[in-house]
C-alpha positions as CSV (number, residue, x, y, z in Angstrom):
1,M,120.8,128.5,-51.5
2,I,119.5,126.2,-48.8
3,L,120.3,122.5,-49.0
4,L,118.2,119.6,-47.7
5,S,120.1,118.9,-44.5
6,G,119.5,115.6,-42.9
7,A,118.6,113.8,-46.1
8,P,120.3,110.4,-46.2
9,V,123.0,109.6,-48.8
10,L,122.9,106.1,-50.4
11,N,126.0,104.7,-51.9
12,T,126.3,101.8,-54.3
13,L,129.2,100.4,-56.2
14,R,129.2,103.2,-58.8
15,L,126.5,105.7,-57.7
16,T,125.8,108.2,-55.0
17,L,122.2,108.9,-54.3
18,R,121.8,112.3,-52.6
19,A,119.2,115.0,-52.1
20,P,118.6,117.0,-55.3
21,E,120.3,120.4,-55.5
22,E,120.2,123.4,-57.7
23,R,123.2,122.2,-59.6
24,D,121.1,119.3,-60.9
25,L,118.4,121.6,-62.4
26,P,120.0,122.1,-65.9
27,G,120.2,118.4,-66.5
28,F,116.6,117.9,-65.2
29,I,115.3,120.8,-67.4
30,A,117.0,119.3,-70.5
31,Y,115.4,115.9,-69.6
32,M,111.9,117.3,-69.1
33,A,112.1,119.1,-72.4
34,S,112.9,115.9,-74.2
35,P,110.5,113.1,-75.5
36,R,112.2,110.9,-72.8
37,A,110.1,112.7,-70.2
38,V,106.8,111.5,-71.6
39,F,106.4,108.9,-68.8
40,T,107.2,111.5,-66.1
41,G,105.0,114.4,-66.9
42,G,106.9,115.9,-69.9
43,P,107.8,117.1,-72.2
44,A,107.7,120.4,-70.3
45,T,108.9,124.0,-70.6
46,A,111.8,125.2,-68.5
47,S,109.3,126.8,-66.2
48,G,107.2,123.6,-65.9
49,A,110.4,121.6,-65.3
50,F,111.4,124.1,-62.5
51,Q,108.0,123.6,-60.9
52,T,108.3,119.8,-61.0
53,F,111.9,120.0,-59.6
54,A,110.6,122.3,-56.8
55,T,107.9,119.7,-56.1
56,V,110.6,117.0,-55.9
57,I,112.4,119.0,-53.3
58,G,109.2,119.9,-51.4
59,H,108.3,116.2,-51.2
60,W,111.5,115.7,-49.0
61,V,110.4,118.6,-46.7
62,L,106.8,117.4,-46.4
63,R,107.3,113.6,-46.2
64,G,110.9,113.2,-44.9
65,Y,111.8,111.2,-48.0
66,G,111.7,111.6,-51.7
67,L,113.6,111.3,-55.0
68,F,117.3,111.2,-54.8
69,A,119.6,112.7,-57.4
70,V,121.4,109.7,-59.0
71,T,125.0,110.7,-59.5
72,L,128.0,109.0,-60.8
73,T,130.3,108.7,-57.8
74,E,133.5,109.1,-59.9
75,T,132.5,112.4,-61.4
76,G,129.6,113.7,-59.4
77,E,127.5,114.1,-62.5
78,A,123.7,113.8,-61.9
79,I,122.2,111.4,-64.4
80,G,118.6,110.9,-63.1
81,L,116.3,110.6,-60.1
82,A,115.3,107.6,-58.1
83,G,113.5,107.3,-54.8
84,H,110.3,107.3,-52.9
85,L,107.1,109.2,-53.7
86,N,103.8,109.5,-51.9
87,P,101.9,112.7,-53.0
88,P,98.2,113.0,-52.2
89,A,97.0,111.6,-55.6
90,W,99.0,108.4,-55.3
91,P,97.2,105.2,-54.1
92,E,100.2,104.3,-51.8
93,P,104.0,104.8,-51.5
94,E,105.9,104.4,-54.8
95,L,109.4,103.5,-55.8
96,A,110.3,105.5,-58.9
97,W,113.3,106.0,-61.2
98,N,114.4,107.7,-64.4
99,L,117.6,108.4,-66.3
100,W,117.8,111.7,-68.0
101,D,120.0,110.9,-71.0
102,P,120.0,107.7,-73.2
103,A,123.8,107.8,-73.1
104,H,123.5,106.5,-69.6
105,E,121.3,103.5,-70.5
106,G,122.7,100.0,-70.8
107,Y,125.2,100.3,-67.9
108,G,122.9,99.1,-65.1
109,Y,122.7,102.5,-63.4
110,A,118.9,102.5,-63.2
111,S,118.9,99.0,-61.8
112,E,121.7,99.8,-59.3
113,A,119.8,102.9,-58.1
114,A,116.4,101.0,-57.9
115,F,117.8,98.2,-55.8
116,A,119.3,100.8,-53.4
117,I,116.0,102.7,-53.0
118,R,114.0,99.5,-52.6
119,D,116.4,98.4,-49.8
120,H,116.1,101.8,-48.2
121,A,112.3,101.8,-48.3
122,F,112.1,98.4,-46.7
123,G,114.9,99.0,-44.3
124,A,115.4,102.6,-43.0
125,L,111.9,103.8,-44.0
126,G,110.2,100.6,-42.6
127,W,107.9,100.1,-45.5
128,N,106.3,96.6,-45.8
129,T,105.3,97.0,-49.5
130,A,105.6,99.5,-52.3
131,I,104.3,100.1,-55.8
132,S,105.6,101.5,-59.0
133,M,103.2,103.1,-61.4
134,I,104.4,102.4,-64.9
135,A,102.9,103.5,-68.2
136,R,101.8,100.6,-70.2
137,D,104.2,101.2,-73.0
138,N,107.3,101.9,-70.8
139,H,108.9,98.6,-71.4
140,R,112.3,99.5,-69.9
141,S,110.7,100.4,-66.5
142,M,108.6,97.2,-66.6
143,A,111.7,95.1,-67.2
144,L,113.5,96.8,-64.2
145,A,110.4,96.3,-62.0
146,R,110.6,92.6,-62.8
147,R,114.3,92.5,-61.9
148,L,113.4,94.0,-58.6
149,G,110.9,91.2,-58.0
150,A,107.7,93.3,-58.7
151,A,104.7,92.0,-60.5
152,P,101.9,93.8,-62.3
153,E,98.9,94.0,-60.0
154,R,96.2,96.1,-61.6
155,D,95.5,98.9,-64.0
156,D,95.0,102.4,-62.7
157,E,95.0,106.0,-63.9
158,I,97.0,109.0,-62.6
159,F,96.2,112.5,-63.9
160,G,94.2,111.0,-66.7
161,K,97.0,108.7,-67.9
162,P,96.7,104.9,-67.8
163,M,99.2,103.1,-65.7
164,T,99.8,99.6,-64.4
165,I,100.5,99.3,-60.7
166,W,103.4,97.0,-60.1
167,R,103.7,95.5,-56.6
168,H,107.1,95.2,-54.9
169,P,107.3,92.6,-52.3
170,R,109.4,93.2,-49.2
171,A,112.9,92.3,-50.0
172,P,114.0,89.0,-48.4
173,Q,116.1,89.7,-45.3
174,P,119.2,87.8,-44.6
175,E,118.9,85.0,-42.1
176,K,120.2,85.7,-38.6
177,H,122.0,83.0,-36.8
178,D,122.7,82.9,-33.1
179,E,126.4,82.9,-32.4
């Protein structure tokens, strides 16, 4: 097995965001087979989920950034994906997130991961703006986008599915004071 060497690791209070690895595949396949994946290309067969996972890893290789595996620092368990996307069909770079199991909802994990990827995009990646493409009935993701400071900008369509483009403003930078 080859690992994505050189991919950054983001740490938050409770989470470690790292490059996806083969050990994350069973959780991802289970997620993609479930109705939860309706907003991220599912439900899908195990073969379809594998292809999507391979695309997630390939994005890192081709773009130098991508979706991180969101893991619980304490246990190492992968619970979702969050990161940066910009495949050819996308109108511009996106911040994206998902949790694989409803048992992990309500703890602020998605929010914690989303703030980390936003800060990484506007910091280390040097982005000035970003979008999130959110299905019009994905109310949880819309609420998280609002917490991040994003606002709905326009309606669009990706792969024949209606979406709303949410605009993320550049995160405010701390003031620097001369010493």
